[in-house]
MIGULO-288068 format. One line per field, with one value per residue: x, y, z of N, C-alpha, C in turn. Coordinates in Angstrom, 3 decimals, decimal comma. Layout:
BEGIN
nX: [X_...] .
nY: [Y_...] .
nZ: [Z_...] .
caX: [X_...] .
caY: [Y_...] .
caZ: [Z_...] .
cX: [X_...] .
cY: [Y_...] .
cZ: [Z_...] .
END
This chain:
BEGIN
nX: [-173,994_-175,561_-174,441_-175,781_-174,706_-173,757_-175,823_-176,717_-174,955_-175,587_-177,186_-175,489_-173,352_-174,711_-175,287_-172,707_-172,083_-174,016_-173,058_-170,656_-171,734_-173,098_-170,920_-169,635_-171,503_-171,300_-168,673_-168,995_-170,696_-169,064_-167,560_-168,794_-169,074_-170,457_-169,304_-166,607_-163,456_-161,571_-159,575_-158,458_-160,113_-161,354_-164,262_-165,749_-165,625_-164,267_-163,972_-162,162_-162,684_-161,384_-162,417_-162,537_-164,704_-166,691_-168,894_-171,574_-170,280_-167,970_-165,774_-165,570_-164,403_-164,725_-165,430_-165,688_-167,195_-167,328_-168,884_-169,267_-170,066_-168,210_-169,323_-168,156_-164,978_-165,311_-167,718_-169,329_-171,404_-172,833_-172,930_-172,588_-171,430_-171,097_-169,819_-169,801_-166,993_-167,193_-165,306_-163,564_-164,319_-164,303_-164,368_-166,273_-168,838_-170,190_-169,800_-167,753_-166,127_-168,558_-170,637_-173,278_-173,252_-172,932_-174,296_-173,884_-174,602_-174,461_-175,509_-175,912_-177,017_-174,618_-173,148_-170,490_-168,066_-165,244_-162,193_-159,465_-156,175_-153,668_-151,932_-151,723_-152,825_-156,035_-159,050_-162,022_-165,487_-168,085_-171,379_-173,722_-176,829_-178,968_-179,637_-179,508_-178,820_-179,291_-178,600_-178,677_-176,905_-177,765_-179,970_-181,906_-184,336_-184,379_-183,440_-184,180_-183,065_-182,795_-179,923_-177,487_-174,515_-171,848_-168,795_-165,253_-162,324_-158,806_-156,924_-154,680_-153,324_-151,720_-151,113_-152,683_-155,024_-155,199_-155,220_-154,898_-156,834_-157,524_-159,902_-162,350_-165,410_-168,897_-171,437_-174,917_-177,661_-181,113_-184,256_-183,738_-184,608_-184,112_-183,342_-181,504_-180,460_-179,976_-180,583_-178,188_-176,427_-175,636_-174,692_-171,921_-168,387_-165,962_-163,057_-161,290_-159,472_-159,010_-158,784_-158,398_-159,820_-159,897_-161,727] .
nY: [-117,202_-115,545_-115,820_-116,725_-117,698_-116,660_-115,711_-116,785_-115,777_-113,168_-112,315_-112,719_-111,022_-108,589_-108,350_-108,010_-105,561_-103,983_-104,144_-102,696_-100,169_-99,692_-99,692_-97,404_-95,436_-95,799_-94,959_-92,273_-91,367_-91,046_-88,735_-86,221_-82,935_-79,901_-77,495_-77,399_-75,883_-74,897_-73,198_-73,838_-75,539_-77,013_-76,290_-77,257_-80,127_-82,277_-85,332_-87,380_-90,572_-93,803_-97,014_-100,514_-103,243_-106,064_-107,727_-109,407_-111,937_-111,449_-108,751_-105,165_-102,012_-98,804_-95,335_-92,367_-89,717_-87,654_-85,104_-82,522_-81,167_-80,231_-80,426_-80,142_-80,882_-83,627_-84,605_-85,083_-84,357_-85,242_-85,922_-88,713_-90,381_-93,140_-94,719_-97,466_-98,403_-99,466_-100,840_-101,929_-104,280_-107,256_-110,879_-113,252_-112,939_-110,630_-107,595_-108,328_-109,224_-109,558_-109,768_-108,387_-105,024_-103,943_-101,295_-99,602_-97,739_-95,918_-94,062_-91,570_-90,071_-89,289_-89,879_-89,128_-89,983_-88,763_-89,707_-88,561_-89,720_-88,646_-85,577_-85,916_-88,413_-90,003_-91,780_-92,817_-93,387_-94,442_-94,003_-94,627_-93,988_-94,673_-94,974_-97,261_-97,855_-99,900_-101,144_-102,920_-102,330_-103,252_-104,920_-103,257_-101,294_-100,697_-100,613_-99,476_-99,401_-99,959_-98,917_-99,374_-98,483_-99,163_-98,361_-98,077_-96,045_-95,288_-92,379_-89,884_-86,756_-84,848_-82,178_-79,190_-78,891_-81,143_-84,693_-88,323_-91,349_-94,695_-97,187_-99,616_-101,280_-102,319_-103,013_-102,992_-104,200_-103,916_-104,920_-105,444_-106,077_-106,987_-108,289_-111,262_-110,646_-110,422_-109,352_-110,058_-109,833_-107,174_-106,579_-106,459_-106,560_-103,882_-101,939_-98,884_-96,032_-92,800_-89,443_-86,608_-83,444_-80,257_-77,295] .
nZ: [72,279_75,000_78,369_81,506_83,820_86,185_87,729_90,130_91,958_92,398_94,576_96,817_96,176_96,187_98,907_99,904_98,725_99,996_102,607_102,345_101,848_104,281_106,014_105,138_105,924_108,680_109,189_108,493_110,456_112,612_112,396_111,451_110,574_109,897_110,141_109,928_109,610_106,840_104,965_102,553_101,216_98,320_96,848_94,648_92,511_89,939_88,324_86,107_84,802_84,393_83,873_84,505_84,237_85,242_82,979_82,124_82,368_80,982_80,417_80,514_79,258_80,526_80,134_82,066_84,082_86,953_88,896_91,311_94,571_97,400_100,528_103,017_104,590_104,673_103,485_100,377_97,548_94,401_90,855_88,624_85,661_83,427_80,501_78,281_76,395_73,280_71,636_73,406_74,767_76,453_75,900_73,901_73,012_72,140_70,234_68,521_65,404_62,919_64,713_66,765_68,152_71,438_73,321_76,306_79,161_82,270_85,187_87,837_90,935_93,399_96,565_98,827_101,296_102,936_104,445_106,041_105,913_106,016_105,194_102,489_101,692_101,489_102,327_100,621_100,731_98,628_97,268_94,836_93,259_90,625_87,134_84,337_80,838_78,011_74,736_71,600_68,601_66,044_66,551_67,646_69,558_73,155_76,651_79,906_83,271_86,847_88,690_91,188_92,848_94,924_96,620_97,410_97,797_97,562_97,792_96,460_96,989_94,762_94,194_95,484_93,900_92,284_91,921_92,324_92,218_93,281_92,965_94,083_93,347_93,499_91,226_91,085_89,347_88,463_87,168_84,502_81,186_78,412_75,245_75,673_78,126_81,711_85,140_86,375_84,271_84,019_86,483_88,739_89,638_89,798_88,900_89,151_87,858_88,858_87,838_89,553_90,077_91,651_92,465] .
caX: [-175,180_-175,199_-174,439_-176,263_-174,285_-173,399_-177,001_-176,870_-174,063_-176,014_-177,636_-174,331_-172,619_-175,489_-175,093_-171,380_-172,190_-174,774_-172,150_-169,754_-172,508_-173,328_-169,635_-169,407_-172,341_-170,761_-167,531_-169,421_-171,333_-168,052_-166,849_-169,486_-169,178_-170,715_-168,664_-165,157_-162,799_-160,431_-159,549_-157,954_-161,057_-161,903_-165,679_-166,243_-164,680_-164,589_-163,064_-162,195_-162,642_-161,156_-162,917_-162,743_-165,772_-167,281_-170,098_-172,154_-169,294_-166,743_-165,361_-165,667_-163,684_-165,645_-164,977_-166,714_-166,915_-168,166_-168,737_-170,117_-169,781_-167,728_-170,037_-167,078_-163,800_-165,652_-168,922_-169,510_-172,544_-172,683_-173,470_-171,560_-171,911_-170,127_-170,231_-168,981_-166,245_-167,538_-164,168_-162,753_-165,171_-163,735_-165,279_-166,523_-170,266_-170,687_-168,818_-166,681_-166,405_-169,728_-171,636_-173,896_-172,487_-173,674_-174,097_-174,323_-174,162_-175,231_-175,108_-176,891_-176,622_-173,596_-172,707_-169,167_-167,504_-163,779_-161,496_-158,062_-155,130_-152,557_-152,141_-151,727_-153,639_-157,332_-159,962_-163,347_-166,579_-168,973_-172,653_-174,455_-178,135_-179,345_-180,252_-178,675_-179,487_-178,581_-179,210_-177,860_-176,951_-178,531_-181,223_-182,865_-184,956_-183,475_-183,984_-183,713_-183,210_-182,234_-178,523_-176,873_-173,102_-171,136_-167,377_-164,290_-161,102_-157,700_-156,616_-153,437_-153,294_-150,410_-151,093_-153,951_-156,184_-155,120_-154,797_-155,239_-157,532_-157,740_-161,110_-163,053_-166,838_-169,817_-172,605_-176,111_-178,690_-182,414_-185,276_-183,239_-185,538_-183,716_-182,715_-181,389_-179,763_-180,658_-179,995_-176,801_-175,602_-175,118_-174,195_-170,580_-167,297_-165,244_-161,901_-161,141_-158,441_-159,637_-157,980_-159,249_-159,564_-160,663_-161,846] .
caY: [-117,004_-114,938_-116,754_-116,167_-118,651_-116,001_-115,127_-117,256_-115,043_-111,772_-112,028_-112,619_-109,800_-107,445_-108,247_-107,429_-104,136_-103,328_-104,031_-101,568_-98,941_-99,506_-99,348_-96,004_-94,629_-95,899_-94,050_-90,886_-91,015_-90,793_-87,463_-85,307_-81,565_-78,984_-76,222_-77,546_-74,794_-75,207_-72,143_-74,363_-76,510_-76,816_-76,607_-78,016_-81,124_-83,016_-86,465_-88,181_-91,947_-94,959_-98,133_-101,843_-103,849_-107,296_-107,483_-110,641_-113,008_-110,936_-107,502_-104,013_-100,804_-97,683_-93,978_-91,707_-88,433_-87,244_-83,703_-82,240_-80,116_-80,653_-79,696_-79,812_-81,729_-85,039_-85,016_-84,540_-84,843_-84,892_-86,829_-89,488_-91,110_-94,040_-95,282_-98,561_-98,178_-100,729_-101,560_-102,460_-105,212_-108,601_-111,994_-113,579_-113,008_-109,415_-106,591_-108,951_-109,230_-110,327_-109,835_-107,106_-104,183_-103,526_-99,975_-99,638_-96,627_-95,746_-92,928_-91,171_-89,197_-89,958_-89,282_-89,637_-89,604_-88,801_-89,857_-88,213_-90,498_-87,702_-84,408_-86,317_-89,597_-90,096_-92,827_-92,344_-94,334_-93,894_-94,675_-94,034_-94,539_-94,081_-95,816_-97,702_-98,031_-100,834_-101,469_-103,459_-101,437_-103,821_-105,502_-102,190_-101,246_-100,404_-100,915_-98,678_-100,179_-99,392_-99,232_-98,850_-98,872_-98,719_-98,681_-97,371_-95,709_-94,619_-91,235_-89,169_-85,366_-84,487_-80,760_-78,807_-79,001_-82,326_-85,921_-89,601_-92,280_-96,076_-97,612_-100,844_-101,085_-103,342_-102,451_-103,843_-103,832_-104,540_-104,547_-105,629_-106,853_-106,696_-109,428_-112,345_-110,174_-110,498_-108,443_-110,458_-109,436_-105,824_-106,454_-107,014_-105,824_-102,941_-101,212_-97,668_-95,031_-91,476_-88,217_-85,781_-82,009_-79,442_-75,894] .
caZ: [73,104_76,273_79,490_82,769_84,854_87,433_88,350_91,505_92,834_92,507_95,942_97,708_95,836_96,643_100,351_100,106_98,382_101,063_103,745_102,076_102,029_105,717_106,606_104,801_106,800_110,033_109,238_108,434_111,720_113,625_112,277_110,559_111,081_108,806_110,461_109,922_108,901_105,983_103,966_101,304_100,686_96,982_97,008_93,502_92,024_88,720_88,142_84,886_85,300_83,534_84,681_83,940_85,029_84,733_82,200_81,593_82,299_80,380_81,039_79,635_79,610_80,564_80,395_82,860_84,717_88,079_89,279_92,446_95,535_98,713_101,580_103,958_104,366_104,694_102,763_99,029_96,781_92,998_89,851_87,921_84,493_82,816_79,233_77,768_75,159_72,613_71,075_74,505_75,500_76,389_75,702_72,498_72,734_71,495_69,811_67,767_63,969_62,514_65,775_67,089_69,072_72,621_73,924_77,702_79,987_83,503_86,016_88,835_92,033_94,198_97,830_99,202_102,597_102,897_105,726_105,824_106,568_106,172_104,351_101,087_101,439_102,138_101,881_100,260_100,538_97,609_97,020_93,723_92,910_89,352_86,112_83,229_79,541_77,136_73,452_70,522_67,450_64,942_67,019_67,870_70,866_74,267_77,973_81,035_84,489_88,073_88,994_92,412_92,897_96,120_96,534_98,254_97,059_98,235_96,942_96,750_96,522_94,230_94,554_96,107_93,011_91,427_92,578_91,709_93,086_92,868_93,668_93,773_93,580_93,004_90,548_91,193_88,372_88,691_86,187_83,142_80,364_77,032_74,579_76,650_79,310_82,996_86,135_86,615_83,134_84,213_87,852_88,844_90,276_88,928_89,433_88,340_88,095_88,782_87,785_90,402_89,987_92,598_92,054] .
cX: [-174,754_-175,337_-174,892_-175,848_-173,984_-174,605_-177,159_-175,973_-174,534_-176,424_-176,475_-173,553_-173,369_-175,331_-173,731_-171,407_-172,947_-173,904_-171,193_-170,475_-172,744_-172,043_-169,301_-170,215_-171,828_-169,559_-167,987_-170,053_-170,316_-167,472_-167,497_-169,588_-169,344_-170,061_-167,152_-164,532_-161,614_-160,434_-159,096_-158,898_-161,507_-163,366_-166,235_-165,174_-165,194_-163,532_-163,253_-161,890_-162,354_-161,489_-162,946_-163,721_-166,232_-168,597_-170,537_-171,121_-168,010_-166,310_-165,494_-164,826_-164,641_-164,873_-166,070_-166,253_-167,852_-167,897_-169,670_-169,561_-169,318_-168,430_-169,063_-165,900_-164,143_-166,747_-169,033_-170,760_-172,359_-173,355_-172,319_-172,196_-170,773_-170,687_-169,263_-168,289_-166,372_-166,345_-163,314_-163,580_-164,619_-164,790_-165,623_-167,980_-170,820_-169,512_-167,572_-167,070_-167,604_-170,806_-172,122_-173,071_-173,374_-173,288_-174,670_-173,746_-175,010_-174,692_-176,191_-176,317_-175,684_-173,292_-171,383_-168,793_-165,989_-163,222_-160,015_-157,132_-153,905_-152,882_-152,289_-152,679_-154,978_-158,148_-161,310_-164,299_-167,605_-170,261_-173,396_-175,782_-178,572_-179,970_-179,219_-179,496_-178,636_-179,341_-178,178_-177,998_-177,842_-179,881_-182,297_-183,525_-183,935_-184,165_-183,356_-183,984_-182,487_-180,782_-178,156_-175,432_-172,471_-169,679_-166,544_-163,034_-160,043_-157,170_-155,350_-153,509_-151,877_-150,134_-152,491_-155,157_-156,151_-154,625_-155,228_-155,965_-157,630_-158,928_-161,588_-164,515_-167,624_-171,054_-173,752_-177,165_-179,979_-183,403_-184,826_-184,196_-185,261_-182,950_-182,648_-180,516_-180,626_-180,048_-178,524_-175,878_-174,932_-174,726_-172,779_-169,589_-166,581_-164,049_-161,674_-159,953_-159,086_-158,576_-158,823_-158,823_-160,465_-160,631_-162,288] .
cY: [-116,462_-115,954_-116,056_-117,037_-117,990_-115,459_-115,560_-116,499_-113,619_-111,418_-111,849_-111,341_-108,557_-107,252_-107,639_-105,944_-103,367_-103,153_-102,861_-100,252_-98,658_-99,110_-97,878_-95,088_-94,653_-94,977_-92,597_-90,448_-90,649_-89,390_-86,540_-83,945_-80,628_-77,628_-76,326_-76,420_-75,291_-74,195_-72,648_-75,373_-76,098_-77,243_-77,446_-79,001_-81,740_-84,103_-87,057_-89,615_-92,931_-96,199_-99,416_-102,577_-105,145_-106,968_-108,787_-111,755_-112,627_-109,690_-106,386_-102,870_-99,628_-96,379_-93,266_-90,386_-88,247_-85,780_-83,434_-81,162_-80,740_-79,809_-79,257_-80,739_-83,202_-85,454_-84,294_-85,130_-84,413_-85,897_-87,503_-90,205_-91,927_-94,553_-96,349_-98,129_-99,464_-101,525_-102,228_-103,380_-106,618_-109,674_-112,158_-113,426_-111,784_-108,547_-107,213_-108,933_-110,120_-110,438_-108,437_-106,347_-103,706_-102,113_-100,037_-98,440_-96,541_-94,551_-92,583_-90,190_-89,958_-89,160_-89,927_-89,145_-89,799_-88,892_-89,636_-89,118_-89,639_-86,479_-84,780_-87,468_-89,517_-91,232_-92,210_-93,530_-93,695_-94,702_-93,929_-94,752_-93,864_-95,086_-96,187_-97,848_-98,964_-100,981_-102,114_-102,548_-101,971_-104,380_-104,441_-102,305_-100,877_-100,743_-99,985_-99,454_-99,492_-99,852_-98,609_-99,344_-98,302_-99,138_-97,871_-97,109_-95,173_-93,574_-90,531_-87,770_-85,041_-83,010_-80,410_-79,083_-80,230_-83,535_-87,144_-90,482_-93,655_-96,614_-98,978_-100,663_-102,295_-102,646_-103,458_-103,327_-104,586_-104,029_-104,697_-106,534_-106,546_-107,879_-110,593_-111,940_-110,370_-109,457_-108,757_-110,015_-108,093_-105,546_-107,019_-106,062_-104,929_-102,371_-100,000_-96,834_-93,678_-90,392_-87,112_-84,303_-81,277_-77,988_-75,022] .
cZ: [74,454_77,389_80,754_83,939_86,171_88,188_89,807_92,483_93,094_93,927_96,901_97,442_96,274_98,149_100,676_99,822_99,453_102,311_103,568_102,312_103,510_106,435_106,355_105,711_108,242_110,194_109,301_109,751_112,794_113,566_111,257_111,231_109,906_109,058_110,478_109,115_108,096_104,860_102,605_100,652_99,284_97,019_95,863_93,029_90,725_88,550_86,749_85,283_84,170_84,343_83,865_84,850_84,398_84,051_81,552_81,390_81,603_81,133_80,018_80,155_79,468_80,695_81,172_83,432_85,897_88,358_90,435_93,343_96,844_99,779_102,661_103,657_104,196_103,722_101,419_98,408_95,329_92,101_89,127_86,739_83,898_81,493_78,768_76,480_74,340_72,102_72,152_75,392_75,339_76,207_74,231_72,093_72,029_71,085_69,181_66,289_63,654_63,561_66,121_68,124_70,210_73,020_75,336_78,440_81,235_84,278_87,016_89,835_92,957_95,463_98,222_100,589_102,542_104,307_105,480_106,621_106,866_105,331_102,882_100,772_102,165_101,514_101,553_100,149_99,619_97,520_95,926_93,530_91,621_88,411_85,058_81,966_78,684_75,824_72,542_69,314_66,338_65,364_67,186_69,234_71,926_75,572_78,990_82,312_85,646_88,249_90,340_92,440_94,159_96,006_97,493_97,443_98,007_97,265_97,414_96,152_96,048_94,511_95,055_95,209_92,093_92,211_91,787_92,719_92,459_93,650_93,213_94,118_93,099_92,447_90,618_90,223_88,676_87,640_84,750_82,368_78,899_76,458_75,569_77,818_80,555_83,929_86,354_85,480_83,350_85,662_87,900_89,468_89,281_89,675_88,544_88,789_87,859_88,726_88,396_90,332_90,990_92,191_93,233] .
END
């Protein structure tokens, strides 16, 4: 049976996520310039994402991708999508032998602010607003709900058009109404490894 014991922590975690988002906006207010010159700026980017995230008291492994446009050296806008890899879901409540298989994915519009620490290292603050979808393979039906995710990452440019990033984030879900899931079931912390490409 699904457990909702973490529901009382959702409010506190949402406040932490909101703080991260506000901190990102504060950083961006210090150094926004739409006229910065950089002849080597890659205007378009695409990231391949491997993510592990909490999911209803267990954990899940996600695959994902983001793509977008670098407005300047600091500000980027784009879209991101993540999908649960069903065979890589921890815990004993779903996706095990003899039990139903959960499908879960989410994505949306994402804004990012970059702060250069050096020529190779930079920090990024991220904020995504979008939607999620969940369904059981055998139970049938599905549910769509609101998702917001904020986070931060540290990134390393290996060469001009390729780099790596390590990030932490918090996913907030609202409006969940499927089976015995709750908002807390799809809210939680995540860590990801990004393979970053610039064009």
